[in-house]
C-alpha positions in Angstrom: -22.6 22.7 -6.1 -19.0 24.0 -5.8 -19.2 23.7 -2.0 -20.0 20.0 -2.3 -17.2 19.4 -4.7 -14.8 21.2 -2.3 -15.9 19.0 0.7 -15.6 15.8 -1.3 -12.2 16.8 -2.6 -11.0 17.6 0.9 -12.4 14.3 2.2 -10.5 12.4 -0.5 -7.3 14.3 0.3 -7.7 13.5 4.0 -8.2 9.8 3.4 -5.1 9.7 1.1 -3.1 11.6 3.7 -4.2 9.2 6.6 -3.9 6.0 4.6 -0.3 5.1 5.5 -0.5 6.0 9.2 -3.8 4.0 9.5 -2.2 1.1 7.7 0.7 1.1 10.1 -1.6 1.4 13.1 -3.7 -1.5 11.9 -0.6 -3.6 11.2 0.7 -2.9 14.7 -2.6 -3.9 16.3 -2.8 -7.1 14.3 0.8 -8.1 15.2 0.1 -7.3 18.9 -3.1 -9.3 18.9 -1.5 -12.3 17.2 1.5 -12.0 19.6 -0.9 -11.9 22.6 -2.6 -15.0 21.4 0.7 -16.8 20.9 2.0 -15.8 24.3 -1.3 -17.0 25.8 -0.9 -20.3 24.1 2.7 -20.5 25.3 1.6 -19.8 28.8 -0.9 -22.6 28.7 1.8 -24.9 27.5 4.2 -24.1 30.3 6.0 -20.9 29.4 6.0 -18.4 32.2 5.4 -15.3 30.1 3.2 -12.5 31.5 1.0 -10.8 28.9 1.2 -7.1 29.7 1.8 -3.8 27.8 5.5 -4.4 27.3 5.2 -7.9 25.8 2.4 -6.7 23.5 4.5 -3.7 22.5 7.4 -5.9 21.7 5.2 -8.4 19.7 3.5 -5.5 18.0 6.7 -3.8 16.8 8.8 -6.9 16.1 6.1 -9.4 15.2 6.8 -13.1 15.3 10.6 -12.7 16.0 9.7 -10.5 19.0 7.4 -13.3 20.3 10.1 -15.8 19.8 12.6 -13.6 21.6 10.2 -13.2 24.6 9.7 -16.9 24.7 13.5 -17.5 24.5 14.1 -15.0 27.3 11.5 -16.7 29.5 13.2 -20.0 29.0 16.7 -18.7 29.6 15.9 -16.5 32.5 
């Protein structure tokens, strides 16, 4: 009985400890996914933006302002 209580307690502690990093990772993935979709839509509308690891990294870290910056750079350059 005490072994089960110990395992459950350690499991709860592990989930609490990993909650913030997992939340950050999921937020990054969501931002990168939405940024990739927006860049794809921009490409179909005439922007010459390649969707690669760097553009997804920028859109994942910076979010919508990063996507706007990539679009602005593609127009200016």
